[in-house]
Structure formats: structure tokens, C-alpha cells
C-alpha positions as CSV (number, residue, x, y, z in Angstrom):
1,M,87.7,74.7,85.3
2,A,89.7,73.1,82.4
3,G,90.4,76.5,80.7
4,N,91.4,78.2,84.0
5,I,93.6,75.4,85.2
6,L,95.3,75.2,81.7
7,I,96.2,78.9,82.0
8,V,97.6,78.5,85.5
9,I,99.8,75.7,84.2
10,L,101.0,77.6,81.1
11,V,101.8,80.7,83.1
12,A,103.7,78.7,85.7
13,F,105.8,76.6,83.4
14,D,106.3,78.6,80.2
15,P,109.2,81.2,80.5
16,L,107.7,83.4,77.7
17,L,104.6,84.0,79.9
18,H,106.6,85.2,82.9
19,T,105.5,88.8,82.5
20,P,103.3,91.0,84.7
21,M,100.3,90.7,82.4
22,Y,100.3,86.9,82.4
23,F,101.2,86.8,86.1
24,F,97.9,88.7,86.8
25,L,96.0,86.5,84.3
26,G,97.4,83.3,86.0
27,N,96.3,84.6,89.4
28,L,92.8,85.5,88.0
29,S,92.5,82.0,86.5
30,C,93.5,80.4,89.9
31,L,90.9,82.6,91.6
32,E,88.2,81.6,89.1
33,S,89.0,77.9,89.7
34,C,88.5,78.4,93.4
35,Y,85.4,80.5,92.8
36,S,83.8,77.8,90.7
37,S,84.8,75.1,93.3
38,A,83.2,77.1,96.2
39,I,79.7,77.0,94.6
40,L,79.3,74.6,91.6
41,P,80.2,71.1,93.1
42,R,77.7,71.5,96.0
43,M,75.0,72.8,93.6
44,L,75.6,69.8,91.2
45,V,75.4,67.3,94.1
46,S,72.0,68.9,95.1
47,F,70.7,68.7,91.5
48,L,71.9,65.1,90.8
49,S,71.2,63.4,94.2
50,G,68.2,65.4,95.3
51,D,69.7,66.0,98.7
52,R,69.5,69.8,99.1
53,T,70.3,70.0,102.7
54,I,73.4,71.9,104.0
55,S,74.5,72.6,107.6
56,V,74.7,76.1,108.9
57,S,78.5,75.9,109.3
58,A,78.9,74.7,105.7
59,C,76.5,77.4,104.5
60,L,78.5,80.1,106.3
61,A,81.8,78.7,104.9
62,Q,80.4,78.8,101.4
63,L,79.2,82.4,101.9
64,Y,82.6,83.4,103.3
65,L,84.6,81.8,100.4
66,F,82.3,83.3,97.8
67,G,82.5,86.7,99.4
68,V,86.3,86.7,99.6
69,L,86.8,85.4,96.0
70,A,84.2,87.8,94.5
71,G,85.6,90.8,96.3
72,T,89.2,89.9,95.4
73,E,88.2,89.4,91.7
74,C,86.9,93.0,91.6
75,Y,90.3,94.2,92.7
76,F,92.1,91.8,90.4
77,L,90.2,93.2,87.4
78,A,91.1,96.7,88.5
79,V,94.8,95.8,88.8
80,M,94.8,94.1,85.4
81,S,93.2,97.2,83.8
82,Y,95.8,99.4,85.5
83,D,98.6,97.1,84.2
84,R,97.2,97.5,80.6
85,Y,97.0,101.3,81.1
86,L,100.7,101.5,82.1
87,A,101.7,99.2,79.2
88,I,99.8,101.2,76.5
89,C,99.9,104.8,77.9
90,K,103.2,104.7,79.8
91,P,105.3,102.2,77.9
92,L,108.7,103.8,78.8
93,H,108.0,103.7,82.5
94,Y,106.2,100.3,82.5
95,A,109.2,98.1,83.5
96,M,109.9,100.4,86.5
97,L,106.3,100.8,87.6
98,M,105.3,97.2,87.2
99,N,108.3,95.1,88.5
100,G,108.0,91.8,90.3
101,R,107.8,93.3,93.8
102,I,105.0,95.6,92.9
103,C,103.1,92.8,91.1
104,I,103.1,90.6,94.2
105,L,102.2,93.6,96.4
106,L,99.2,94.4,94.2
107,I,98.0,90.8,94.4
108,V,98.4,90.7,98.2
109,V,96.5,94.0,98.6
110,S,93.7,92.7,96.4
111,W,93.3,89.6,98.6
112,I,93.4,91.7,101.8
113,C,90.8,94.1,100.4
114,G,88.6,91.2,99.3
115,S,88.7,89.4,102.6
116,M,88.4,92.1,105.2
117,G,84.8,93.2,104.7
118,I,83.3,89.7,104.3
119,S,85.1,88.6,107.5
120,V,83.2,91.3,109.5
121,L,79.9,90.4,107.8
122,I,80.3,86.7,108.5
123,S,81.0,87.4,112.2
124,L,77.6,89.2,112.3
125,V,75.7,86.6,110.3
126,S,77.1,83.7,112.5
127,Q,75.4,85.3,115.6
128,L,71.9,85.3,114.0
129,N,69.3,82.7,115.0
130,F,67.3,80.9,112.3
131,C,63.7,80.0,113.2
132,G,62.5,78.1,110.1
133,P,61.4,76.9,107.7
134,N,65.2,77.3,107.0
135,K,64.7,76.9,103.3
136,I,67.1,79.1,101.3
137,N,65.5,80.5,98.1
138,H,68.7,80.3,96.1
139,F,71.1,77.8,94.4
140,F,73.9,78.6,96.9
141,C,74.3,80.3,100.4
142,D,74.1,83.9,99.5
143,F,73.7,86.7,102.0
144,T,70.2,88.1,101.3
145,P,68.3,84.8,101.1
146,L,70.1,83.6,104.2
147,V,69.4,86.6,106.5
148,M,65.7,86.5,105.3
149,L,65.4,83.3,107.4
150,S,66.7,85.0,110.6
151,C,64.4,85.8,113.6
152,N,66.8,88.6,114.8
153,D,67.0,92.2,113.7
154,T,69.2,92.1,110.6
155,A,69.4,95.9,110.0
156,L,73.1,96.1,111.1
157,A,74.1,93.1,109.0
158,E,72.3,94.5,106.0
159,I,74.0,97.9,106.4
160,I,77.4,96.2,106.7
161,A,76.6,94.1,103.6
162,F,75.7,97.2,101.6
163,T,78.8,99.0,102.7
164,V,81.1,96.0,101.9
165,S,79.4,95.6,98.5
166,F,79.9,99.3,97.8
167,I,83.6,99.3,98.8
168,C,84.3,96.1,96.9
169,T,82.6,97.1,93.6
170,L,82.7,100.9,93.2
171,P,86.4,101.8,93.7
172,P,87.8,99.0,91.6
173,L,85.1,99.7,88.9
174,L,86.1,103.4,88.8
175,I,89.8,102.4,88.5
176,T,88.9,99.9,85.7
177,L,86.7,102.4,83.8
178,T,89.3,105.3,84.2
179,S,92.1,103.0,82.9
180,Y,90.1,102.0,79.9
181,I,89.1,105.5,79.1
182,C,92.8,106.5,79.0
183,I,93.6,103.4,77.0
184,I,90.9,104.2,74.4
185,S,92.0,107.8,74.1
186,S,95.5,106.5,73.4
187,I,94.2,104.0,70.8
188,L,92.4,106.8,69.0
189,R,95.8,108.4,68.4
190,I,97.1,105.3,66.6
191,P,97.5,106.2,62.9
192,S,97.0,102.6,61.7
193,T,93.3,101.6,61.1
194,T,94.2,97.9,61.6
195,G,96.0,98.7,64.9
196,K,92.9,100.6,66.1
197,R,90.5,97.8,65.2
198,K,92.6,95.2,66.9
199,A,93.0,97.3,70.1
200,F,89.3,98.2,70.2
201,S,88.4,94.5,69.7
202,T,90.5,93.5,72.8
203,C,89.2,96.4,74.9
204,S,85.6,95.8,74.0
205,S,85.9,92.1,74.9
206,H,87.4,92.9,78.3
207,L,84.9,95.6,79.0
208,T,82.0,93.2,78.1
209,V,83.2,90.8,80.8
210,V,83.9,93.5,83.3
211,S,80.4,95.1,82.7
212,C,78.7,91.7,83.0
213,F,80.5,90.9,86.3
214,Y,80.2,94.3,88.0
215,G,76.7,94.9,86.7
216,S,75.3,91.6,88.0
217,L,77.1,92.1,91.3
218,M,75.6,95.6,91.8
219,I,72.1,94.4,90.8
220,V,72.2,91.6,93.3
221,Y,73.9,93.4,96.3
222,V,73.1,97.1,95.9
223,L,69.4,96.8,95.1
224,P,67.0,96.5,98.2
225,G,66.6,93.0,99.6
226,I,62.8,92.7,99.0
227,A,61.0,89.5,98.1
228,S,59.7,90.7,94.8
229,L,63.3,91.1,93.5
230,S,64.6,87.7,94.7
231,E,64.0,85.9,91.4
232,V,65.6,88.7,89.4
233,K,68.7,88.6,91.8
234,K,68.8,84.8,91.5
235,L,68.9,85.1,87.7
236,F,71.7,87.7,87.7
237,S,73.7,85.6,90.2
238,V,74.2,83.1,87.4
239,F,76.2,85.7,85.5
240,Y,79.0,86.1,88.1
241,T,79.0,82.5,89.4
242,L,78.8,80.6,86.0
243,L,79.2,82.9,83.0
244,T,82.2,85.1,84.1
245,P,84.5,82.1,85.2
246,L,83.7,80.5,81.8
247,L,84.3,83.7,79.7
248,N,87.4,85.0,81.5
249,P,89.9,82.4,80.2
250,L,88.5,82.7,76.7
251,I,88.5,86.5,76.6
252,Y,91.6,87.4,78.6
253,S,94.0,84.5,77.8
254,L,93.2,81.9,75.2
255,R,92.7,84.4,72.4
256,N,96.3,85.8,73.0
257,K,99.0,84.9,70.5
258,E,101.5,84.1,73.2
259,V,99.1,81.7,75.0
260,K,98.2,80.0,71.8
261,E,101.9,79.4,71.1
262,A,102.4,78.1,74.6
263,V,99.5,75.7,74.2
264,R,101.0,74.4,70.9
265,K,104.4,74.0,72.5
266,G,102.8,72.1,75.4
267,F,101.0,69.7,73.0
268,R,104.2,69.2,71.0
269,K,106.1,68.3,74.2
270,L,103.4,65.8,75.2
271,H,103.4,64.3,71.8
272,R,107.2,63.9,71.9
273,L,107.1,62.3,75.4
274,K,104.4,59.9,74.2
275,M,106.4,58.9,71.1
276,Q,109.5,58.4,73.3
277,K,107.6,56.1,75.7
278,R,106.4,54.0,72.8
279,R,110.0,53.7,71.4
280,N,111.2,52.7,74.9
281,K,108.6,49.9,75.0
């Protein structure tokens, strides 16, 4: 939370970071903060207080928020990889193809794509009846452990869930992989060995996070919802609920030279303000 909120503040207030790349990074960090807030506080309350009960409406709300944010993040990652593709492979056309209006449009479309499918799914899940013991075998209200408690026929909901998962993961994954293939092929043409090493280091870090996020999502939501796989799915859920929000600010932003300089400037300003207050006293 601290890392993601810091990036949002830096992107909002530092003029040097008012570029498309940092605009997307700031939006990703804001999404990650909301993502963590949708799951972790309730989970921590359950662990610390021992009260592990949650109402049906709160459970559906958590499932909806999680679904919207996870689906939107898939498209955010695709947009960010496309932005890097244009910057590296089409540098002369970058300013025209990635202006302010297009950046905002890409973010809005990502949110719409992320929220449409889960809205249909939640409307189906909300009509199900739950007969007991009403004990969810998970650390948050996820789709599969929730519908396993229903007395109704859940075939339609499961088909819709599979379709939504497929649409929210495969197209953006293909865009991301295609963009990085083009980026890597351009990097291979760089004559400098140092330049190649630096570019490959950045790409490998990004691809590691992307692979972790998409891979865990696909294992959890594309594999059949059978009881024997529930513990495996629960384990992989940790990757996209805890690990990815932790790694994203470190991999995408805090290693960048511009962000490091913005952090130093921010601390220098705070130090000057503190010294000025002391002198005024």
C-alpha cells in the first residue's frame, strides 16, 4: 500500500512524471491499492479477531470488487506493454499515437472491459440459494468456493465465469506477449551490449510479474472447479492477491531513474519545510 500510494502521489505532483508511461503506472498503482483494500483488510480482521463471518451481501460486494479490479489490471498490463512497444519500436510516431486523449481513452476502455463481464456474473450468483454449511473454503469470497455452497444448478454461472475469465485474460495476455516479442526483437538490433543488457533486464522483470499474475489467474479460473484442486487454487490465489501488488511498484516504478529522482526531490522538500517550521518556532 505504501509503495503504490507513493507512486500515485509522485505521478500526480511531479511535472517530470507527466508522461504516458507514468500516467499508466500511476493508474496501475491506484488500482493495486484498491485491489489490496478489497481483500486484505477483511482477511486480517478475520485472522486477528477470530471472527470469520461475512454477510452474503458483503461477500458478493467483495467478489464484485475483486473481479472488476483483476479484470481491469489485465487490460492495464496490456496497455502498458503496448505503450512500451510504441516507445521502443515506433519512437517517431509515439507522440502522435500516445497523446493525452488516447491515454485516457485506453484507461476508460480497460475499466469498462474489466467490469462488464463480472457484472453479468454477479447478477447470476446473487440469484443462487445457499443451503449450508455456508463455510467458504478460502481466505476471501472467490467465485468457485462460493458457488460450491449453492443448492441450485450452477452450470450456467460456471460457463459464464469461464467465458469471463477467458476474455479478461487471453486477449490482453496475447497483446502483452506480442508487444514484448516486438520489443525484444528491436532490442536485439541495438549495437551496444550495455544497452541490450539494460533493456533485457527491464523486460525480464516486467515479464516475470506478468507471467506470475496471468499464470496464477489462469490456474485458478480456467482449471476445472473440482474439490481436489481447491487447495492448489487457494495457494495460487496468494500470487495475484498479495505478491503482484507488492512487486508491481518495485518492478515497474521504484527502480526507474525518474521515480528515484522524484522521491529524492520530495524528501528534500519535506526536509526544507521541516527546517522552515523549526526556524519559525
